C-alpha positions in Angstrom: 0.1 -0.2 -0.5 0.9 3.9 -0.7 1.1 5.1 2.8 2.3 8.4 2.2 0.0 8.5 -0.7 -2.5 7.6 1.1 -2.2 10.1 4.1 -1.8 13.2 1.3 -4.9 11.8 -0.5 -7.1 11.2 2.8 -6.7 14.4 4.3 -7.3 16.1 0.4 -10.9 13.6 0.7 -11.8 15.6 3.5 -10.5 19.0 2.0 -13.2 18.2 -0.9 -15.7 17.0 1.7 -15.9 20.3 3.1 -15.7 22.3 0.6 -18.5 20.7 -1.1 -20.9 20.7 1.8 -20.0 24.7 1.7 -21.5 24.9 -1.7 -23.9 22.9 -0.6 -24.8 24.9 2.2 -24.8 28.2 -0.1 -27.3 26.2 -2.2 -30.1 25.3 0.4 -29.6 28.9 2.4 -29.8 30.7 -1.7 -32.7 27.9 -2.8 -29.9 27.6 -5.8 -30.3 24.1 -8.1 -28.4 24.3 -10.7 -25.1 27.4 -11.5 -24.7 30.0 -9.0 -28.1 32.3 -9.5 -26.4 35.1 -9.5 -24.9 34.8 -6.2 -21.4 36.1 -5.3 -20.9 33.8 -2.6 -22.1 30.8 -3.4 -20.2 31.5 -7.3 -17.1 31.7 -5.1 -17.6 28.7 -3.1 -18.3 26.9 -6.4 -14.8 27.3 -7.9 -12.8 27.8 -4.5 -14.4 23.8 -4.7 -13.3 23.4 -8.4 -9.8 25.2 -8.1 -9.4 22.1 -5.4 -10.5 19.7 -7.9 -8.3 20.3 -10.6 -5.2 20.1 -8.8 -5.7 18.0 -5.8 -5.6 14.7 -9.0 -2.1 15.3 -10.8 -0.3 16.1 -7.6 -2.0 12.7 -5.4 -1.5 10.6 -9.3 2.3 11.9 -9.7 3.0 11.9 -5.6 1.8 8.0 -6.0 4.0 7.5 -8.9 7.0 8.7 -7.0 6.4 7.1 -4.0 6.1 3.7 -6.3 8.5 4.8 -7.6 10.8 4.8 -4.8 11.1 8.6 -3.8 12.3 10.0 -0.8 10.2 10.1 2.7 10.6 13.3 2.4 10.6 14.1 -0.7 7.4 12.8 -0.8 5.6 14.8 2.3 7.3 17.6 1.7 4.7 17.8 -2.0 1.8 16.2 0.1 2.2 18.5 2.8 2.6 21.7 0.6 -0.7 20.3 -1.5 -2.6 20.2 1.7 -1.4 23.7 2.8 -2.0 24.9 0.0 -5.3 24.1 -1.0 -6.4 25.4 2.4 -5.0 28.2 2.1 -6.3 28.9 -1.1 -9.4 28.4 0.3 -9.0 30.6 3.7 -7.5 33.7 0.8 -10.3 33.0 -1.8 -13.3 33.1 0.9 -11.7 35.7 1.9 -12.0 38.0 -0.6 -12.7 37.5 -4.4 -9.5 39.2 -5.6 -5.8 38.5 -5.3 -4.9 37.6 -2.0 -2.2 36.1 -0.4 -3.7 32.8 0.5 -5.2 32.6 -3.1 -1.1 32.7 -4.5 -0.3 30.2 -2.3 -2.3 27.8 -2.6 -1.5 28.2 -6.0 1.8 28.8 -6.6 2.4 25.5 -4.2 0.2 23.4 -6.1 2.0 24.3 -8.7 5.4 24.3 -7.0 4.3 20.2 -5.9 3.7 19.7 -9.7 6.5 20.2 -11.0 8.5 18.8 -8.7 7.0 15.3 -8.7 7.2 15.5 -12.0 11.2 16.3 -12.1 11.4 13.6 -9.9 9.6 11.2 -12.3 11.1 12.2 -15.0 14.7 11.4 -13.4 13.8 8.5 -12.0 12.3 7.5 -15.4 15.0 9.1 -17.8 17.6 6.2 -17.3 15.4 3.4 -18.1 14.3 5.0 -21.2 16.2 3.2 -24.1 
């Protein structure tokens, strides 16, 4: 079993669940079934959840592949933690303001950094085996 990836997959799933529940809560409050009904809070909550759904899967796939390939545990934990912390700071930043914010920028950058680091790790692992 991929213990390190499993840890960050579980934490990420909990984040996604909380974000989805926040969307549902606002849908109930505004009686909005489809779309955002013009409600700015609902639109923002939908976008926060969607952004997490756009970033979490690829990082978890890369994390799992790197773990299967024998990447160092410290690297896997650093990237997994960056993913989780980044998603939390991004959600916090976007909840506070629709504009630019420290949390939003940090969240985006940490997801991109984890993606980049894990991609490089996998490329370096694969290169010697390509013939």
